[in-house]
N, C-alpha and C positions, 0 to 999 in steps of 0.2 A: 582595450581590455573590457570595457563596458559592453561592447558589441558581442564579444565572446560569451560573457555571462548572460546576456539577453537571449542569445540563440540557445545556449545550454538550458536556460530557465524554461524556454518554450518547449524544448524537446522533453525535458523532465516532466513538465505539466501534462503534455500529451500522453506520456508513458503512465503517469498516475491515473489519468482518466481511463485508459485502456485496462490497466490492472484492476482498478476498482470495479469497472463494469464486468470484468471476467469472473469476479467472485460470486459464488452462489448466494442467494438471499437466505437470511437467517430468520425464518418465520417461526414463531412460537405457536404451537397448536397441539392437537391430539397426537399427531404422529411423533412429535418430539417427546411426549410423555411416554409413549410406548417404546421408542428406541433409546431411551435414556441410559439403560444398562449397557447397550452396545457402545455408546459414546464413551463411557468411562473405561471400557475394556480397550478400545482402540485409541484412547486419548493420549497414551504415551508415545504412539507412533504418528501423531498428528503432524509433526514437523516434516515428516517424509512424504506426506500426501501432497496432492495437487493444491489443496486449500492451504496447507501450511506454507508451501513455497510461494503462493500468491500473497499470503499475509506478510511473509518476510520481504518479498519484493516491494510491497506497498510501504512497509515501514522504512526501508532503505530509500525508496524514491521520495517519501515525504521528508525525510531528514535532508536529502540533497536539495529538495525544493525550498526548505527553510533556509539552508545555507546560501543558495543562490539568491533568494529574496533579500537576505541580509546584505549580501555583497552588492546587489543592485541598489539597495538603499544607501549603502556607503558611497558608491560611485555617484549617485545622484546628488549627494550633499557635498561632494568633493569639489 
């Protein structure tokens, strides 16, 4: 069972790395001040965009990462 969680943990961690690297950088600057109005207009549809899907995938992957980390810690002390 520990081997299964170890393999699953490695795969999830690789997925987290890929998803985080695929997200665009959020740089604050003059362009964000100019496009601030457009962000509020399109903000309600953000979950449907590519960025929204990446954020949701990152959240789910991180939750799974924590669960597998806890499971591996449990099996290590068993």
